[in-house]
N, CA, C and O atoms as a DFTB+ gen file, in Angstrom:
436 C
 N C O
     1  1    -131.353    -260.708     168.626
     2  2    -130.955    -261.696     167.988
     3  2    -130.696    -262.790     169.161
     4  3    -130.835    -262.461     170.339
     5  1    -130.416    -263.756     168.889
     6  2    -129.830    -264.679     170.183
     7  2    -128.730    -264.922     170.018
     8  3    -128.363    -265.182     168.872
     9  1    -127.624    -264.931     171.298
    10  2    -126.434    -265.247     171.378
    11  2    -126.428    -266.481     170.999
    12  3    -127.071    -267.271     171.691
    13  1    -125.686    -266.997     169.774
    14  2    -125.697    -268.652     169.936
    15  2    -124.631    -269.043     170.620
    16  3    -124.425    -270.253     170.530
    17  1    -123.717    -268.319     171.415
    18  2    -123.086    -269.024     172.573
    19  2    -123.441    -269.325     173.874
    20  3    -122.939    -270.195     174.585
    21  1    -124.705    -268.239     174.260
    22  2    -125.672    -268.374     175.467
    23  2    -125.988    -269.639     175.985
    24  3    -126.789    -270.143     175.197
    25  1    -125.781    -270.329     176.824
    26  2    -126.348    -271.267     177.121
    27  2    -127.661    -271.435     177.551
    28  3    -128.028    -270.467     178.217
    29  1    -128.610    -272.406     177.404
    30  2    -129.680    -272.335     177.531
    31  2    -130.264    -273.646     178.611
    32  3    -129.870    -274.755     178.248
    33  1    -130.990    -273.642     179.656
    34  2    -131.551    -274.830     179.851
    35  2    -132.739    -275.723     179.800
    36  3    -133.371    -275.847     180.849
    37  1    -133.100    -276.297     178.856
    38  2    -134.531    -275.977     178.407
    39  2    -135.318    -277.358     179.354
    40  3    -134.756    -278.378     179.750
    41  1    -135.927    -277.193     179.427
    42  2    -137.114    -278.265     180.636
    43  2    -138.257    -278.448     179.685
    44  3    -138.665    -277.567     178.928
    45  1    -138.728    -279.622     179.777
    46  2    -140.217    -279.714     178.815
    47  2    -141.508    -278.504     179.031
    48  3    -142.097    -277.749     178.258
    49  1    -141.577    -278.771     180.473
    50  2    -142.967    -278.079     180.828
    51  2    -142.490    -277.360     181.965
    52  3    -141.383    -277.524     182.478
    53  1    -143.464    -276.466     182.381
    54  2    -143.398    -275.433     183.570
    55  2    -144.419    -276.440     184.194
    56  3    -145.397    -277.062     183.777
    57  1    -143.520    -276.279     185.798
    58  2    -144.376    -277.139     186.882
    59  2    -143.817    -276.524     188.203
    60  3    -142.675    -276.790     188.577
    61  1    -144.437    -275.906     188.724
    62  2    -144.087    -274.939     189.944
    63  2    -143.350    -275.958     191.097
    64  3    -142.453    -275.692     191.897
    65  1    -143.807    -276.744     190.950
    66  2    -143.237    -278.087     192.229
    67  2    -141.451    -278.255     192.591
    68  3    -140.747    -278.601     193.540
    69  1    -141.291    -277.792     191.244
    70  2    -139.411    -278.121     191.326
    71  2    -138.742    -276.888     191.224
    72  3    -139.159    -276.049     190.426
    73  1    -137.891    -276.698     191.831
    74  2    -136.632    -275.113     192.137
    75  2    -136.005    -275.696     191.380
    76  3    -135.488    -276.801     191.541
    77  1    -135.966    -274.759     190.111
    78  2    -134.606    -274.626     189.370
    79  2    -133.612    -273.959     189.249
    80  3    -132.939    -273.811     188.229
    81  1    -133.399    -273.363     190.626
    82  2    -132.802    -271.854     190.533
    83  2    -130.964    -272.799     190.397
    84  3    -130.142    -272.322     189.614
    85  1    -130.661    -273.839     191.085
    86  2    -129.478    -274.309     190.658
    87  2    -129.090    -274.640     189.381
    88  3    -128.039    -275.117     188.952
    89  1    -129.872    -274.386     188.971
    90  2    -130.275    -275.021     187.228
    91  2    -129.542    -273.727     186.066
    92  3    -129.017    -273.921     184.969
    93  1    -129.771    -272.334     186.856
    94  2    -129.735    -271.015     186.408
    95  2    -128.242    -270.772     186.251
    96  3    -127.866    -269.797     185.600
    97  1    -126.977    -271.981     187.064
    98  2    -126.101    -271.417     186.831
    99  2    -125.136    -272.003     185.403
   100  3    -123.958    -271.758     185.140
   101  1    -126.284    -272.973     184.530
   102  2    -126.027    -273.337     183.372
   103  2    -126.522    -272.351     182.222
   104  3    -125.999    -272.480     181.115
   105  1    -127.327    -271.542     182.380
   106  2    -127.765    -270.868     181.771
   107  2    -129.167    -270.672     181.786
   108  3    -129.898    -271.161     182.647
   109  1    -129.630    -269.821     180.658
   110  2    -131.027    -269.415     181.264
   111  2    -132.431    -270.526     181.066
   112  3    -132.762    -271.025     179.991
   113  1    -133.072    -270.726     182.295
   114  2    -134.131    -271.766     182.069
   115  2    -135.047    -271.512     181.217
   116  3    -135.631    -270.429     181.239
   117  1    -135.323    -272.442     180.345
   118  2    -136.534    -272.137     179.353
   119  2    -137.429    -273.594     179.691
   120  3    -137.017    -274.715     179.989
   121  1    -138.757    -273.096     179.519
   122  2    -139.903    -273.801     179.442
   123  2    -140.016    -274.001     178.135
   124  3    -140.116    -273.036     177.377
   125  1    -140.018    -275.346     177.658
   126  2    -140.787    -275.362     175.851
   127  2    -142.259    -275.039     175.666
   128  3    -142.846    -274.371     174.814
   129  1    -142.716    -275.788     176.833
   130  2    -144.518    -275.777     176.997
   131  2    -145.095    -275.368     178.020
   132  3    -145.468    -276.093     178.942
   133  1    -145.211    -274.279     177.962
   134  2    -145.826    -273.132     178.854
   135  2    -147.152    -273.342     179.416
   136  3    -147.287    -273.108     180.617
   137  1    -148.179    -273.756     178.722
   138  2    -149.536    -273.540     178.830
   139  2    -149.942    -274.534     177.610
   140  3    -149.264    -274.800     176.617
   141  1    -151.369    -275.061     177.995
   142  2    -151.928    -275.710     177.122
   143  2    -151.453    -277.257     177.142
   144  3    -151.505    -277.881     176.082
   145  1    -150.962    -277.932     178.391
   146  2    -149.814    -279.368     177.901
   147  2    -150.549    -279.960     177.720
   148  3    -151.604    -279.952     178.352
   149  1    -150.225    -280.856     176.599
   150  2    -151.553    -281.872     176.172
   151  2    -151.207    -283.037     177.131
   152  3    -150.165    -283.129     177.779
   153  1    -152.475    -284.113     177.121
   154  2    -152.928    -285.172     178.205
   155  2    -150.890    -285.743     177.433
   156  3    -150.113    -285.376     176.550
   157  1    -150.974    -286.907     178.662
   158  2    -149.932    -287.480     178.856
   159  2    -149.899    -288.732     177.723
   160  3    -148.897    -289.338     177.343
   161  1    -151.345    -288.943     177.286
   162  2    -151.946    -290.188     176.056
   163  2    -151.873    -289.620     174.864
   164  3    -152.154    -290.319     173.890
   165  1    -151.509    -288.332     174.684
   166  2    -151.428    -287.713     173.409
   167  2    -150.232    -287.146     173.340
   168  3    -150.086    -285.948     173.584
   169  1    -149.048    -288.088     172.936
   170  2    -147.469    -288.127     172.990
   171  2    -147.564    -287.440     171.569
   172  3    -147.067    -286.319     171.462
   173  1    -148.070    -287.934     170.639
   174  2    -147.324    -287.216     169.376
   175  2    -147.700    -285.804     168.996
   176  3    -147.160    -285.194     168.073
   177  1    -148.579    -285.361     169.701
   178  2    -149.001    -283.923     170.317
   179  2    -148.015    -283.215     170.649
   180  3    -147.470    -282.367     169.943
   181  1    -147.680    -283.582     171.940
   182  2    -146.032    -283.200     172.756
   183  2    -145.561    -283.192     171.859
   184  3    -145.446    -282.248     171.076
   185  1    -145.173    -284.265     171.769
   186  2    -143.548    -284.167     170.864
   187  2    -143.573    -283.117     169.518
   188  3    -142.477    -282.633     169.233
   189  1    -144.358    -282.852     168.943
   190  2    -144.770    -281.820     167.915
   191  2    -144.418    -280.457     168.679
   192  3    -143.678    -279.707     168.043
   193  1    -144.868    -279.976     170.055
   194  2    -144.909    -279.152     170.254
   195  2    -143.599    -279.068     170.836
   196  3    -143.258    -277.889     170.925
   197  1    -142.758    -279.849     171.255
   198  2    -141.278    -279.874     171.602
   199  2    -140.390    -279.618     170.860
   200  3    -139.512    -278.799     171.133
   201  1    -140.475    -280.466     169.466
   202  2    -139.717    -280.033     168.004
   203  2    -139.734    -278.920     167.600
   204  3    -138.710    -278.401     167.155
   205  1    -141.050    -278.200     167.664
   206  2    -141.413    -277.000     167.074
   207  2    -140.528    -275.425     167.760
   208  3    -140.040    -274.348     167.418
   209  1    -140.845    -276.450     169.125
   210  2    -140.098    -275.107     170.083
   211  2    -138.656    -275.010     170.359
   212  3    -137.941    -274.033     170.584
   213  1    -138.404    -276.305     170.281
   214  2    -136.833    -276.638     169.981
   215  2    -136.072    -275.747     168.890
   216  3    -135.121    -274.985     169.067
   217  1    -136.671    -276.017     167.866
   218  2    -136.661    -275.571     166.344
   219  2    -136.356    -273.560     166.381
   220  3    -135.494    -272.769     165.996
   221  1    -137.778    -273.522     167.152
   222  2    -137.857    -271.930     167.290
   223  2    -136.966    -271.401     167.877
   224  3    -136.510    -270.300     167.569
   225  1    -136.526    -272.192     168.938
   226  2    -135.646    -271.562     169.859
   227  2    -134.095    -271.897     169.798
   228  3    -133.237    -271.993     170.676
   229  1    -134.067    -272.061     168.161
   230  2    -132.211    -272.703     168.048
   231  2    -132.062    -273.387     169.306
   232  3    -131.853    -272.707     170.310
   233  1    -132.131    -274.493     169.379
   234  2    -131.476    -275.756     170.242
   235  2    -130.452    -275.861     169.715
   236  3    -130.468    -276.173     168.524
   237  1    -129.201    -275.650     170.374
   238  2    -127.619    -275.537     170.251
   239  2    -127.340    -277.164     170.922
   240  3    -127.320    -277.111     172.152
   241  1    -127.224    -277.927     170.624
   242  2    -126.678    -279.354     171.266
   243  2    -125.002    -279.139     171.678
   244  3    -124.400    -279.995     172.327
   245  1    -124.334    -277.831     171.184
   246  2    -122.906    -277.898     171.666
   247  2    -122.889    -276.838     173.027
   248  3    -122.007    -276.751     173.881
   249  1    -124.137    -276.088     172.929
   250  2    -124.200    -275.326     174.485
   251  2    -125.177    -275.324     175.201
   252  3    -125.076    -275.209     176.423
   253  1    -126.188    -275.438     174.648
   254  2    -127.738    -275.694     175.365
   255  2    -127.267    -277.214     176.488
   256  3    -126.222    -277.831     176.695
   257  1    -128.706    -277.314     176.991
   258  2    -129.000    -278.504     178.091
   259  2    -130.442    -278.387     177.678
   260  3    -131.200    -277.600     177.111
   261  1    -130.431    -280.098     178.508
   262  2    -131.652    -280.476     178.591
   263  2    -132.052    -281.015     179.914
   264  3    -131.599    -282.140     180.124
   265  1    -132.914    -280.419     181.037
   266  2    -133.366    -280.896     182.042
   267  2    -133.830    -281.559     182.093
   268  3    -134.937    -281.577     181.555
   269  1    -133.308    -282.692     182.825
   270  2    -134.013    -284.346     183.198
   271  2    -134.680    -284.091     184.556
   272  3    -134.256    -284.689     185.545
   273  1    -135.836    -283.118     184.662
   274  2    -137.047    -282.832     185.820
   275  2    -138.578    -282.623     185.102
   276  3    -138.822    -282.107     184.011
   277  1    -139.379    -283.115     185.944
   278  2    -140.447    -283.597     185.517
   279  2    -141.583    -284.144     185.366
   280  3    -141.645    -284.833     186.385
   281  1    -142.621    -284.336     184.747
   282  2    -143.188    -285.905     184.165
   283  2    -141.959    -286.408     183.987
   284  3    -140.847    -285.884     183.928
   285  1    -142.469    -287.866     183.889
   286  2    -141.558    -288.420     183.148
   287  2    -141.729    -288.756     181.858
   288  3    -140.787    -289.102     181.146
   289  1    -142.875    -288.683     181.478
   290  2    -143.311    -288.984     179.999
   291  2    -142.526    -287.419     179.494
   292  3    -141.685    -287.356     178.597
   293  1    -143.017    -286.254     180.286
   294  2    -142.436    -285.323     179.359
   295  2    -140.958    -285.191     179.220
   296  3    -140.524    -284.522     178.282
   297  1    -140.312    -285.643     179.885
   298  2    -138.755    -285.529     180.168
   299  2    -138.620    -286.381     178.783
   300  3    -138.300    -285.868     177.710
   301  1    -138.975    -288.048     179.013
   302  2    -138.613    -289.312     177.945
   303  2    -138.806    -288.328     176.136
   304  3    -138.014    -288.246     175.197
   305  1    -139.818    -287.910     176.276
   306  2    -140.556    -287.317     175.021
   307  2    -139.412    -286.219     174.332
   308  3    -139.247    -286.133     173.115
   309  1    -138.745    -285.494     175.228
   310  2    -138.208    -284.021     174.949
   311  2    -136.748    -284.948     174.950
   312  3    -135.877    -284.547     174.178
   313  1    -136.512    -285.899     175.598
   314  2    -134.864    -286.382     175.371
   315  2    -135.618    -287.071     173.695
   316  3    -135.400    -286.466     172.646
   317  1    -136.321    -288.131     173.721
   318  2    -136.142    -288.646     172.543
   319  2    -136.452    -287.767     171.251
   320  3    -136.283    -288.312     170.161
   321  1    -136.831    -286.630     171.287
   322  2    -136.914    -285.512     170.142
   323  2    -135.620    -285.251     170.319
   324  3    -134.883    -286.020     169.702
   325  1    -135.122    -284.475     170.913
   326  2    -133.062    -284.226     170.704
   327  2    -132.824    -285.224     170.192
   328  3    -132.693    -285.122     168.972
   329  1    -132.645    -286.647     170.787
   330  2    -132.136    -287.881     170.497
   331  2    -132.320    -287.678     168.610
   332  3    -131.258    -287.625     167.989
   333  1    -133.038    -287.623     168.168
   334  2    -133.441    -287.914     166.748
   335  2    -132.882    -287.333     165.664
   336  3    -132.686    -287.772     164.531
   337  1    -132.523    -285.696     166.443
   338  2    -131.705    -285.281     165.509
   339  2    -129.935    -284.980     165.482
   340  3    -129.053    -284.933     164.625
   341  1    -130.061    -284.799     167.144
   342  2    -128.232    -285.220     167.553
   343  2    -127.884    -286.093     168.167
   344  3    -128.648    -286.476     169.052
   345  1    -126.956    -286.595     168.032
   346  2    -126.359    -287.634     168.315
   347  2    -125.921    -287.280     169.749
   348  3    -126.271    -287.983     170.698
   349  1    -125.196    -286.246     169.890
   350  2    -124.370    -285.991     171.257
   351  2    -125.307    -284.879     171.748
   352  3    -126.009    -284.378     170.869
   353  1    -125.420    -284.487     172.776
   354  2    -126.302    -283.387     173.799
   355  2    -126.051    -283.625     175.360
   356  3    -125.877    -284.712     175.910
   357  1    -126.079    -282.081     176.070
   358  2    -125.932    -282.244     177.415
   359  2    -127.267    -281.965     178.104
   360  3    -128.049    -281.081     177.754
   361  1    -127.465    -282.902     179.227
   362  2    -128.387    -282.941     179.702
   363  2    -128.113    -282.210     181.052
   364  3    -127.090    -281.525     181.008
   365  1    -128.760    -282.189     182.205
   366  2    -128.656    -281.617     183.275
   367  2    -129.661    -282.388     184.564
   368  3    -130.880    -282.214     184.550
   369  1    -128.990    -283.242     185.650
   370  2    -129.663    -284.161     186.163
   371  2    -129.344    -284.191     187.345
   372  3    -128.239    -284.640     187.650
   373  1    -130.222    -283.723     188.312
   374  2    -130.381    -283.377     189.660
   375  2    -130.064    -284.294     190.441
   376  3    -130.709    -285.342     190.433
   377  1    -128.823    -284.074     191.432
   378  2    -128.404    -284.637     192.370
   379  2    -128.572    -284.229     193.593
   380  3    -128.046    -283.232     194.088
   381  1    -129.643    -285.326     194.362
   382  2    -130.377    -285.000     195.184
   383  2    -129.528    -285.028     196.595
   384  3    -129.933    -284.301     197.503
   385  1    -128.258    -285.920     196.824
   386  2    -127.729    -285.834     197.802
   387  2    -126.721    -284.228     197.630
   388  3    -126.349    -283.466     198.523
   389  1    -126.537    -284.159     196.343
   390  2    -125.305    -282.768     196.703
   391  2    -126.905    -281.503     196.763
   392  3    -126.820    -280.446     197.388
   393  1    -127.887    -281.813     196.191
   394  2    -129.068    -280.969     196.185
   395  2    -128.344    -280.038     195.254
   396  3    -128.198    -278.881     195.646
   397  1    -127.815    -280.414     193.945
   398  2    -127.695    -279.881     192.421
   399  2    -127.985    -280.427     191.289
   400  3    -128.212    -281.634     191.208
   401  1    -128.018    -279.649     190.298
   402  2    -127.851    -280.025     188.648
   403  2    -126.356    -280.805     188.631
   404  3    -125.424    -280.495     189.373
   405  1    -126.337    -281.540     187.945
   406  2    -124.789    -281.655     187.004
   407  2    -124.896    -282.131     185.951
   408  3    -126.028    -282.545     185.702
   409  1    -124.008    -282.278     185.037
   410  2    -124.137    -282.266     183.890
   411  2    -123.901    -283.615     183.414
   412  3    -123.157    -284.310     184.105
   413  1    -124.493    -284.206     182.161
   414  2    -124.084    -285.793     182.263
   415  2    -124.170    -285.501     180.555
   416  3    -125.213    -284.950     180.204
   417  1    -123.135    -285.828     179.421
   418  2    -122.804    -286.262     178.127
   419  2    -123.684    -287.205     178.111
   420  3    -123.782    -288.017     179.030
   421  1    -124.684    -287.209     176.706
   422  2    -125.591    -288.201     175.986
   423  2    -124.740    -288.368     175.064
   424  3    -124.494    -287.275     174.553
   425  1    -123.810    -289.708     174.307
   426  2    -123.005    -289.622     173.415
   427  2    -123.730    -290.902     172.367
   428  3    -123.218    -292.018     172.449
   429  1    -124.578    -290.758     171.676
   430  2    -125.052    -291.999     170.432
   431  2    -124.845    -291.832     169.335
   432  3    -125.735    -291.747     168.490
   433  1    -123.706    -291.753     169.117
   434  2    -122.893    -292.037     168.044
   435  2    -121.939    -293.039     167.604
   436  3    -121.389    -292.927     166.508
């Protein structure tokens, strides 16, 4: 059983080009789509997979984070999927000057 108070950092897809080690301090780094990533032109398929994984992994906007790293379309679709169900959630943005991730709250209420 998952501990609902232990934070996770959700990233849309796995990409070995990115060093996510500084995101680990915010929680367990979790990739929502690890294999058979749909073409960027098949957005509905990717949205459905992202939403399914968020649900199965019990995304909790009060403790979990969305990582804004990766393909622009993948990050955009993940953010839209979360925003469709949650007015307030936290994202991790990479600050290149500081060479680390920082938290930003998204409040759509």
